[in-house]
N, C-alpha and C positions, 0 to 999 in steps of 0.2 A: 503492500502501499504505498502510496507517495504521501511523503512529511512535507508539510508547508510551513513558511513563515510569512508574516504578512508584511508588506512593505509600504510606506506611503511616499508617492510621486508629490510631493508638494516643496515648496521653498521650504517649511519648517521642519521638515523630517526628511532631509536629503539623504540619498542611496550611499550604504556602506561600503567604502572602498575593499573591504575586505570578502565580497561577494566574488563567485568565479567570475572569469572576465569583467573584473569591476569597474574597471575605466571605460568599456563597451557599456557597461550598463547606466555609468553615472552620465556619458554624454547622451544615450538616449532617453535617459530621465529627463537631463536638459531639454532637449527636444520636444518632448511631451510637455513640458511645461508652458510650451509656445503655443500649445493648443489650449483654446480658453477652455473647451469644457472640459477638459483634463485636470484644472487645476483643482487642488484636495482632493481629488479622487484617491480613494485607497484600493491597490492591485495587489494581487496574490501572485509572487512567484514560487513556484513550487519545484523543490531539486528532486529528480528522480535518483536514488543510490541504484537502481538496476543499471541505468544507461549513463550516469554521469551526465543526463540531457535535465533541460529546464522547462518548464511550461510558464508560459505569460499569459495571463488572462487580461484582455482588454475590451471586454465584451462591455455593451449597454452602455456608453460612455458618450454616444453623440459625436463620435469622430466624422470627421468629414476627409480627412486626409490621414495618411502614417508620412512621418518624414524619413528620408533616405537613411538614418539613422538606423533603421530596422534591420539592415543587413549587417550590422555591426555584432549582433547578437549570434554568433556562430554557434554556440553552444545550446539553441532552442531545441528541442523535438515535438515542442506541442505550442499550437498558437491558437488563441480564441480571439477572435474580431467577431462575431455574432453580434448582430443587434446594435448596429451604428449606422452611420450614415454615408460609409464609404461610397465612391462614385469610380474610383481606379486605386489600384495598387501601384506602388513605386518599383522600377525594375529592380530595384534592389532588393525585392521579395526574394529573386531568384539567389542570393548570396547563402541562403539560409538552408544549405545541402543536405542538415542533420537532422529536417524536419521530417516527422512522421505521419503528423496530424494539424490539418488546417483547415480551422472552421471559421467560414466567411458569409452562414447563412443570414439572412436578412438584414440587406445593405440595399444599396443602389447601383451595382456595380452593373455598367455595359458591357465590359469586357474584360479580359485578362491579358495581361502582358505577355509577351512570348517565354521572357526568361522565367515562367511560370515552370517551363519544361525541364528547368536545371534541379529541380525539385526530385532527384531519382531517389531517393527513401521514402518518399511519401505513401502511406499505405490507405490515409482518409483522408477526403477531401469534400467538403459540404458546400454547396453552392446554391441552397433553395432559397427561393424567396428574394432574388435579384431580377436585373433588368437585361441577363446577359439574350444576344440574338444570335452568337455564332461561338464556336470555342476555337481556339487556336489551333493548327497543327502539330506545333510543339507537345500539345498533351500526349503523343505518341511515346515522349520519354518516360512518362510516369507509369514504367512499368510494374513498379511494384504493388499500385493501388490494388486495395480489395473490395473498396467501399466508395463509389462516385454518388453523390447526391447533388443533383441538377433539377429537382421539381420545381415547378412554379417559376420559371421565368419565361423568357421569349424566343427561345431556340426555333428557329425555322427549319434547320438540316442538322445532323451530325456531319464529322470530318471524316472522311474514310479512313484517316487514323486511327480512329476510338478503338479499330479492330486490333491496334497492338498493345492493347491492354490485358493482357492472356491471362493477370492474375486475378481479374476484377472477378469478385461473387454477388456483388449487391450493384445494380443500375438503377438510377431512380431518375425517371424522364418525366413522371406524369406533369399534366396542367403545363405543357409548353405549346408550341403552334407548329411540332412535325408534321409534314404531309407524307413523308415516307423515311423509310432507313435505308442507311447503304447494305450492301450486300456482306461487308466487310463485319458486320455485327455478328456472322455466323463462326468468324475466328475467337470469340470469347468463350473459349470452350470450358472455362471454369465458374461461367455464370450460372447461380441457384437461383436469383432473382430479379426478374424484368420486369417493372412497373412506366407503363407507356399508357395509362388513362389519360383520357383529357386530351388528347391530342386532334390532328386533322386527318389520322392517318385514312386511306382509302384500301391499303392493302398491305399484305407483308411479303419481303423476299422469300423467295424460295429455301435461301441461305438460312435462315432462323431454324431451320430442321437439323443445325449443325449442334445447336445447344443442346447436347444430350444431356447435361447435368442439372438443367434448368427444373426447379420444383414448382415455381410460382411464377405466372403469366400474367399480369393483369392490363388488358385491353379494351376495357371498357369506356364507354362514351368517347368512341371514335367513329369513323366515317365508313367502317369497312362492311364490304359489300358480299367478299368472298374470302375464304380460307384456303393457303396454300395445301396441296394434299402433303407437302413435306411436315405439316403441323403433326402428324403422325408419327415422327420420328422422336419426339417430346416425352419418351415413355417414362421419364422420373417425374413427370408434372404430378404434383397433388393437386392443384388448384388451378383452373383455367376461368377467368373473367372475362366476359365477351360481351356482358348485358351494355343496353344503350349503344347498338349500332346499327347497320343496316343488312346484314345477313338474311340471305333468303335461302341458303341451304346449306349443309355442313358436309365436308368432304367423307366420304366411307372409311377413308383412314384416321377418323377421328376414334375409331374403336381401338386402335392400338395402343390408347395412353390406359395401359392397364393399371398404373398407380393411381390414378387420378379418384379424388373423395369427393371435391365440389366442382361443378359445372354450373355456371349461371350463363343464361343466355335471353333473360328477361328483356322484352323491349326489343326486339328485332324484326323482322318481318318473314319468321319461318313457315312454312306449310306444312311442313313434315320434317319427321325424324328420320334420319338414315336407319336400316336395321341394326347397322354395326354398334347403334349406341346399346343393345344389349350385351357388348362385349364389355363392359366399364364395370367387373363385377366388384370394384373396391369403393364405388360411388355410393357416399351418403347422402349429399345433397344436390338436388336436381333442379333448376329454377328455371322454368320456361314459361312462365305468364306474359301477358302483355303480347304476343305473338297471332299468329292465324292458323294455327294447327286445328284439322278438320277430323282427324284420326291419330290414333298411337300405334305403333309398329306392333307387332304379337311381343316381340323382343324384349319389350320394356319389362317383361313379367321375370327377366334373368337375371335381376338386379337384388339379390337376396340382402344386400348391407343398406342397402337404399333407406332412410328412416324419413326424408323430408321430399317431398314429390310436389311441385308449385306447378298448377297448372291452369290457374283463374283467368280470366279474359282472353280465351281463344274462342275457338267456333266448334269446339267437339260436341258431337250428336249422340258418342256413345262410347264406350270404355271396352277394350278387348277383354276378353276371359282371363286371359293370361296374366293381368292385373292381379290376380290372387295368389302371383309366386312372389310377391314383395313380402316376403316373411318380417321382415324387419322395419316396415312402414310404421310409422307412428304418426304423422301429420300428413293429411291428403287435401289439397286446397283444388277445388274443382268450380267454385263460385264463377257467375258471370259467363257461363258457357251455354250451349244449346241441348243440354241432356235432356233425355225424356225418360230414361230407365238407367238400371245400375245392373250391370251382370251380378246372377248369385254369387260367383266366385270370389266375390268381395268380404265374403264370411270367412274366408280362409286368413283374412289380415289379423291374426289373433293380437298383433302389437297395435292396432291402430285405436289413438287415443281422442284424435281430433280429426272431423270431417268436416268440410267446408263446401256446401252446397247452394248455398243462397244465391240469387241471380239467374235460376233456371227454370226460367215460367213453364217449360214444359213436362216439368218433373212434379208431379201432383202428388205423389206418397213417396214415404220412405221405405224402402225393403225391410222385411220383417229378418232378413238374413244378417241383418248388421246384430253383431252379437253385445253383450254387456260390457266387452274390453271397450268399445267406443264411449268413451266418456262424454264427447261432447260431438253434437252433430248440429251444425249451424244451417239452418233450411229456411223457407220462407215463411213455414208453418210455425218457427221458433225466432225467439228473437235474433234478431241481425247480428253482427259482429259489433263491437264496442266501437264508434267513431273514432275514437282516438286509435284503432287499429289503421282505419285508413287514413289517417292523418300520417301517422308512421310510415305507411308505406310511399306515399308520395313526397313525404318531404324530409324522411330519415332514410329512405333508401330499403326500407326492410318489410316484410309481409306481414299480415294478421297473426299473431301468434308468435311471431320472431321477436325476441329481444334486442 
């Protein structure tokens, strides 16, 4: 655990010269004093006994600029500059070659200096909530990066050099303005989490299939109309979020995602599901509400681990008898469809506790085959869902009954 000792960077409490690199720190302290917002602010400088490095926390100070003296702190390994008003970084930032962690989120940076590429030891770089529109090509030199956080910027494209970050594990790019991804993204062989929601993507490059170690892929709230067949190569995926796109179909290769436990497809334009959906044997949550489904494939009954199935706000006129094979199902959402009857096989759903049926005007009776295990049946003949649950769906993104 890092030990710490407080330092006050103010005229009344000068920096002690006995610190490592004392002259450099003293010079830096003097430069900081010239920044009005930093006067009388207490800072923490933590010494790391493991690396003989230093952690400097300059967050939440309202800084609008960094002095070039920042480059004199050669022993820094961790630098916190988040929650300031920085619009640029000085080229001297590139002299901090021992830096492993750099936190710059919640500033006003519009660009990064090419010298950022000199930080070859960097493993974590946080740049979320800035004004970045591009990344410098020198980012390719940050080969040690494992964690790159770029969400909530204004990026319209990624340089092909992004593919050089072969050690990257987490890449956050959500809430930007990306319209496409470079094929080089497929070279990120160590990537485990890729978050791309809230962009303007209309398609994915086939190279995405090379991300064989990916476990979480977030693509919701884009403009996708189709998925490449290579999506089926992501056999380590456990979470795939595709809600709020413009998908009209799914490729058969979706059935190759044998490790998938959560598949979200709500608010698309799907009129059918491929039979291969029945090969997702690990699936526990399947959300397909607010689509255009008129029928379910019989293979839907091959998902014994499925616990939550969201089918409301579609155009389903019937359910296949095979739905009785969903032995682990606890919650079934069928409201706002065109159902006129339920198959007798629904009685096999011994784990079912909640069944939502309201909004099916042709369904005039509840089948007696529903056993006592079904603790709550929501139908037009009984009280409707709590209005708060409708609010939750539209404003919190969760369906009725979901926390």
